[in-house]
FIVEX-56124 format. One line per field, with one value per residue (C-alpha): residue number from 1; residue in one letter; y, x, z. Coordinates in steps of 0.5 Angstrom, whole numbers. Layout:
BEGIN
resi	[NUM,...]
resn	[A,...]
north	[Y,...]
east	[X,...]
up	[Z,...]
//
This chain:
BEGIN
resi	[1,2,3,4,5,6,7,8,9,10,11,12,13,14,15,16,17,18,19,20,21,22,23,24,25,26,27,28,29,30,31,32,33,34,35,36,37,38,39,40,41,42,43,44,45,46,47,48,49,50,51,52,53,54,55,56,57,58,59,60,61,62,63,64,65,66,67,68,69,70,71,72,73,74,75,76,77,78,79,80,81,82,83,84,85,86,87,88,89,90,91,92,93,94,95,96,97,98,99,100,101,102,103,104,105,106,107,108,109,110,111,112,113,114,115,116,117,118,119,120,121,122,123,124,125,126,127,128,129,130,131,132,133,134,135,136,137,138,139,140,141,142,143,144,145,146,147,148,149,150,151,152,153,154,155,156,157,158,159,160,161,162,163,164,165,166,167,168,169,170,171,172,173,174,175,176,177,178,179,180,181,182,183,184,185,186,187,188,189,190,191,192,193,194,195,196,197,198,199,200,201,202,203,204,205,206,207,208,209,210,211,212,213,214,215]
resn	[E,V,Y,L,H,H,K,K,G,H,R,L,P,V,A,I,R,V,A,P,I,M,S,P,D,G,K,I,V,G,A,V,E,V,F,S,D,N,T,P,R,V,I,S,R,Q,T,I,E,E,L,Q,R,I,A,L,L,D,P,L,T,E,V,G,N,R,R,Y,A,E,M,N,L,K,F,R,L,A,E,Q,D,R,Y,G,W,P,F,G,I,L,F,I,D,I,A,S,L,S,D,V,N,D,R,F,G,H,E,V,G,D,D,V,L,G,E,A,S,R,T,L,A,G,S,L,R,S,F,D,L,V,S,R,W,G,G,E,E,F,L,A,I,V,V,N,V,D,S,G,S,L,L,A,V,A,E,K,L,R,K,M,V,E,Q,S,K,I,T,Y,D,S,E,N,I,G,I,T,I,S,T,G,G,T,L,A,L,K,S,D,S,V,E,T,I,V,K,R,A,D,E,L,M,Y,R,S,K,A,E,G,R,N,C,T,T,M,G]
north	[237,236,238,241,243,251,254,255,248,248,244,248,245,247,246,243,244,241,242,238,242,239,239,240,233,232,229,231,234,237,240,246,246,251,252,255,256,252,254,258,252,247,251,252,244,243,248,245,238,240,244,237,233,238,238,230,229,229,233,230,222,223,218,220,225,224,227,222,217,219,220,213,210,213,210,203,203,205,200,195,197,196,190,187,187,186,191,192,198,198,204,204,208,209,207,212,217,223,219,220,227,229,225,226,232,233,232,225,224,226,221,216,218,218,211,208,211,208,201,201,203,199,193,193,190,195,196,197,204,207,215,219,220,225,226,219,215,212,208,203,200,193,190,183,180,176,177,172,175,182,180,177,183,187,182,183,190,190,185,189,196,192,190,198,203,209,211,218,219,212,210,205,207,202,203,199,200,198,196,196,192,191,189,194,192,194,199,203,210,213,215,208,204,209,209,202,201,206,203,197,200,203,196,194,200,198,190,192,195,192,188,187,187,185,186]
east	[215,222,229,234,241,242,248,251,251,245,238,232,225,222,214,214,208,207,202,202,202,197,197,190,189,189,196,201,207,211,210,211,214,214,219,217,221,217,221,215,210,215,217,209,208,214,212,205,208,213,207,203,209,210,202,202,209,212,218,222,221,220,214,207,203,196,193,196,194,187,186,189,184,178,181,181,175,171,175,173,166,166,170,170,178,180,185,187,191,196,196,204,207,214,215,218,220,218,224,229,227,228,234,238,234,229,234,236,228,228,233,229,223,227,230,223,220,225,225,217,217,223,220,213,211,211,204,203,204,206,205,206,199,202,207,210,205,205,199,200,195,196,192,190,190,186,187,193,197,196,198,204,206,205,210,215,215,215,221,225,224,226,233,234,238,241,248,249,255,257,251,246,239,234,227,221,213,207,201,194,192,185,181,177,169,164,161,167,169,176,174,172,177,183,179,179,186,188,185,188,195,193,192,199,202,198,201,208,209,213,207,201,194,189,182]
up	[160,160,163,158,159,159,155,162,164,169,168,166,166,159,157,150,146,139,134,127,120,116,108,104,104,111,111,117,113,119,126,130,137,142,148,154,161,166,172,175,174,177,183,184,184,188,194,194,195,200,204,203,206,212,213,214,217,224,224,230,228,220,220,219,224,227,221,217,221,222,214,213,219,215,208,212,215,208,205,210,210,202,201,208,208,215,219,226,230,235,240,242,248,249,256,261,257,262,266,261,260,267,268,261,258,252,247,249,250,243,241,244,240,234,235,237,231,226,229,229,222,220,223,219,213,207,206,214,217,223,225,231,235,240,245,246,243,236,232,227,222,220,214,212,219,224,232,232,227,229,236,232,229,236,239,234,234,242,242,236,240,247,243,241,245,245,248,252,256,256,259,255,255,254,250,251,249,252,246,246,240,237,230,227,227,222,227,228,227,228,235,237,235,237,244,245,243,248,253,252,252,259,261,258,262,269,268,268,261,256,254,249,251,245,245]
//
């Protein structure tokens, strides 16, 4: 599959099939090339890829959605069960988003979510990931960690988000997060590990927000 220049100047996807021409003694003496327009196949493949992207991407924050997070959690749990590779998760709540929505409007609230998600994604290592779990909640999967290094990652994210802000009508709107972090257990399922991290996150909210609770 290649792209060739059409005589009118645009690029055209082309499928090329090559068949050898053999002599009576079995030697290759030439070849036949068949060129065919590959546009329908390329468009079909691009459509499938776009549908897959939409299905796994949160359109507002442009990070993975809940389905994407659940798929990766299942993969990591299976990987841990098979190879013993440790990982942990961070359940993250964007603090006071409802207050921002009430005071400034949902468009500004969406800007807060977008800024927070970009900060979270940009502060993680390339092999970790963050997804939007729903509403103002995000879930980060952090691999190859123990409890101490998972806490270090959580605190890094907390501090980075705390330093971010958006400006609306000359007013700076600060952003903070409350986080619950936990390491995956061999007995865990997606539901149990998320439930544990979620409960720890609510402890952080109860203790004043802008903090991390590990368990």
